[in-house]
C-alpha positions, 0 to 999 in steps of 0.5 A: 495587499492580499490577492487571490484567484479562485477556481472551480472544484475540479479545476482547483483539484487539477491545478493545486495538486496536479499541475504538470511541469518539469518537476512533480512531487509525490509515498506504503507504505508504505503499504504495498498493495496492487490495485486490481479489477476483475472480469464481468460476472453474472450480476447478483441481486442482493436485496436483504441482509442475513442475520447471524443466526440465519441459515443461507442457501447459496443460489444465483440470488442471495436473499437475506432479511434486514432486521431493523436495529433500535438505536442504543444509547451507546453503540460499539463496533460498526455503525451499520448492521450489515455490509454487503460487498459485491462486484461491479467491474464497470465504473460507469455502471457503478455511477448509474447504480449509485444515482439509482440508489442501488449502491451506497458506495463505489469503493474504487478510485475512478480516474476516467475523466468523463465518469469523474465529471458525471460524479461532479455534475450529479446532485445525488452523489458525493465523493472522496479524493485520494492521491495514492493510485499509480501506474507502471509498466512491469517487465519480466527480467528473466533470460535473456533466453527463456525456457523455449529458447526465445529472446527476452530483451527486458532481461537487459537493464539498459533496454529497460532503462531506454523504455523510460525515453520511449514512453511519453508519460505526458501523453498518458497523463493528459490524453489517456487520463484526461488530465486527472493524472500527472507524469511519474518517473520515480518510485515515490508517491505524490502523496508523501513527505519525500516528494517535497523533500526530494523535489529537486532530485526528482525534477532532475530525473524528469529532465534526464528521462524526458520523452526521447524516442530517438535516444531510446531506439539508439540504446535498444538497437545497440543492446539488441545487436549485442544479444545477437538479434538482427533487424530484417525488413523493419522487424527484430529477429533472433535465431531466424524468428521474430522477437515476440513481446507479450504485453499482458494488458489489464482490461478494466480501466485506463490500463487497456489504453495504456497497454495498447499505447505501449504495444504500439510504440514497441511495434514502431521500433521493430518488435512483434507484439502479442497483446494479451488482454486479461482481467485481474483474476485472469492475469494474476497467475501469469505475472505473479505466480508463474515462473518468469523463465516460462515467458508468460509475459514480457510486459505487464500494465501494473497498477498500485495503491498506497493505502496510507500516506507515506511518511518514509518512501525509503523502503520502496526501493527494496520492495519494488527492485529486490527479491526481498520485496515479495515472496513471488516468483517474479520478485525472486527473478530480480537481480539488482547490482550489489551496490543497489541492493545494499543501498536499498536494504540500508534505506529500508532499515534507515541505516543512516545517521542524519537527514542529509546523509539520507537525502544523499542515499535517496538521490543515489537510489533514485538514479540506480532505480532508473538504471535498473528499471525492472518497472518504469513509472507512468503516472499518479492519479487523482482518484474519485470515489463516489458515494451516496450523500447520506454516507459518511466514511473515513477515506484515506488521502492516499488509499481512498475508501477502499484502502482506508484502514478505518472504513469499517469503523466509520462507515454509516448512514448520516442520520441513522444507526444500523441498516445495510450498506451496499458497497461495490468494488471492481473485484471481490475475492481476487485471490485466496484469503489466508493470513500468512501469505494470501492475497494482498490485492487492495479489493481483498484487503478492504473487507479484510481490514473491516474485520480487524482490530489492531495495535495501531492504525495510520492516520488517514490524513497524515500516515502517523500511527495512532493507538488502537489496542495499545495504551501507550508506548515508549521509544528509545533511540540512540542519540543523534539519529533523526527521529521526530515526535508528532503526537503525545500518545508515545514518548521519545527518549534519546540515549547513549546506548541500547543493550539487548537483554540476554533473555530477549527472543532473537531467533527460532530453533525449528527442530526443537520448537523453542526460541533462541535467546540473544544470550544463546545466539550471540557471543557478545552483548548486542547493542541496537539503535532502537528499543520500543516498549509497547503497553497494551490496554490494561483490560485487553484480554478481558474485553477483546474476543475473536469472532468465534467467541474465543478470548484473545490470549498471549498464545496468539501473540507468541504464535505470531512471533513463531510464525515470523521465523518458522517458515524460513527454517529448513528444519520446519515442516512449513519451510517456504523458500520464497519466504527466505529473502524477506526473512533475511532482510528482516533479520539484518536489523532485528535483534529481539522480542521480549515479553516484559509483563503478561498482565498488563501485557507489555512487549519490547522490540529491539532493532537497528531499523527505526522510523523517522517519526516516533509514532511509526516506530510502533507498528503492529508487527513490532507489537507482535499483534496477530493483525500483522500476519502476511500482508496485514491479516489478523488471525488467532492461533487456532485458525493459523494451526489449521493452515499450518497442518495443511502446508506441512502435509503438502495438501495446500500451501500458504504462499503462491510460490510454494503452491506453484512449486508443489502443484497444490492449491494456494490456501483459501480460508473462505472458499474452494477446496481448501475448506474441506482440508481445513475442516478435516484438520480442525476435526483432527486437532480437536480430537487430538487436543493439538497445541501447536509448537507445544515446547513453547506454546505449551506455556501459554496455551492450556488444554482447556483453552485449546478444547474450547477454541476448537469447539468455538471454531466448529460452531463458527464454521457450521454457521458461516462456512469459512475459517476467517476469524478476526476481532474487528467491528465487522465479521465475515458472515458469508462469502459467495465466490461464484456470485462475487458477494461478501456479507459482513455483519456487526460484531456485537462484542466489539469493545470500542465505541462506534464514534471512536474514529468519527472525526476522520469522516470529514474532509482532509485539511489540504491547503488551498494555495495561490502564488502571486508576483511580478510577471517581469523581473529584471536580470540582476534585480531582486524579486518577491513572490507572495504565497497564500495558503488557506485552510478554507475560504478566508481562513488562513492556514496556520504557519505552525501546521505547515510542515514544508514551504519550498520553491523551485525555479526553472529557467528559460531552457527548462533546467532547474536553476534554484531551490529554496525555502519560502519564508513565513510572514503570518498565518496564511501568508509566505514570501519567496525572495529571488535574490539579485545574485539568483536572477543574475544567473538567469538568461532572458526569457520565460521562467517558472516558479513552483511553490510546494506547500505541505501541511503536517495535518494533511500530507499531500504536497500542493504545488502552484506555479507562476510564470515570469519573464526575465529581461 
């Protein structure tokens, strides 16, 4: 007999997805992006919309005019005419403004319980839920003596490891986050395939590093004494001075409380703590841009969001624990062990032959990550993004609305075409926008993604890549490697061997400005594990244009490929030392790009790195698409050139690290002093008819094309006062950095139907799960538990759509006793059988069984538990 227990909406979310037990399944990402919020500024009232041809006067109040758009029979590009994006640091104020009709969307994952309850209780609001927000503590690992002679305890890995015992994650999740979070110990997101695959290993880590302040203090004391510090009157001293810990605390959300809590526990064990309260824009120069040896901070309250469901979290170790993660000074201070570095690199490149081998490697990496602990993980959130009830938008199950790659293609008023959509976020223009190494803050990436058209785009419910600019793809994988196919838009073929053609572009000669072919680079013919052939739409170059009116050309793709190499070459005028580790990691697997056909445009990519999913072997980077610059920005060759000229002359720098090194401005394409520099470079390029990297690009860019592009860009800049040129459904009309406002307009020449991605505006098909079974089990007797999963109320979840159904059993001591798979009986119904041999190993007492169900249609592990007594 099928029994069920139904709960209220909030209760269902919290129980089905976030029951806090000894094991929490979890990811970029993996799109790796920092969540940020900004300082409060003067409020700016935006009451009208600026049309494309109107001149705008910048004042304290941005006033623009809405021109009604008649509903066409077929609409391309964005559904709305205009998007007005503004800053609203306060979630509470944002909800009030939504209820008053002043806002249409608040693009932020609210995790504050009281505000979330306001949203649930309001009849005038709806919301999207997402699981990609997470928090951690970032340590400065420099030292142990910093430049001023002070001691940095967190230079010692064992002290960082001990912080895992010192911090009470359950307190943070339940008290600070009010139950809208779950404790997190590992660099793997709740919303990911690996959180279920590695559930047992994660459970073991959570038991090993459970809250134990006595253990933490014992280890920290031992290591502090080894450093030469001593305890005097309950305070740690070094060279006669208190050991000061600067805790850099973000102020805009629950990280304020987290930072105070961490400061308290550090003070409790004898450290002198300075609490440095800052907003996102204030904190960024300290923890991201400054030299760690300068000691600007010791501890930072980090927050991240994965903007796509993670199909493979293997690259997270490289990103979060090695210098290859980001070209920022903090990352360059990371010194993982050789073994951890090699393992992280292998996992990032999927350098294994079977899933069992991968599972062993992931388990080792998890253990090494806790031993290293340059950051310790605190919690995964259930994020609530509120919006007006008449708004439709594709929200990512991991990244929410502000992390959605599809938001600009789908946002609309339910019963109307056109109109002006008012969207607020906690921060706008947090860091400089430039396509090569600019901002990667999620608040900046949201408007950036709204301006882009890509080769592929992730499914917001599963993370599987879908074609946008591509017509098809063919993937060859060496026989025996664990690659699976999910969809039918691309083909998969297993082969015995893949040979790299001698004419593939394998490297770059920065001095001669020409590609180095595989035949020239290697003394022997190269073989690889993966070959990806990507065919663009046949009419791609006829229909896709840049926002300044310039047509897309092959030169844009070739420029992208050049820039992937040039910044890492010492002979290049734009050499950037901070980019070298990332480049070296890329080159370990890369073997070549090859243009197979120019019309239609077909490109091949050869590599020893491969994805476990067929479709995710096809990426914007591998397709050489100009939307894969930097942290995921799209740009044409002629705007990249302007920044290239500034970087080469030392007038400004693409990366924050190089700007810090040269003491010049971090380049910004949408505001500030950079605009004057870029405009001067545009004038110079136009006057001289510059073709960048002419020995190579001269074959793809004509003098006539260069002349036309420079003229188009001059007019674009005259109208819009910035150089952010993309090709998506929305274009950036104006940026008002002081007022904290962006105005995006529908791009009328966008080629795709507005309805192309409309199917993703509905709710994600996350299963509703209930577990039923005996409350008492005799030791040595078989026990059967029932698991019911529904797609909607009274609609059974199809067995064929359930990717994983497994269980964990925790015994009376809290230890993980058994793991296994649930057996499918029929749609909506699975059984878990504990054999007599299993129960005979259990002692008398209370046990817990956790069922973990993961749908192939919505990659969020749903975990339900049931208690049973053995006697």
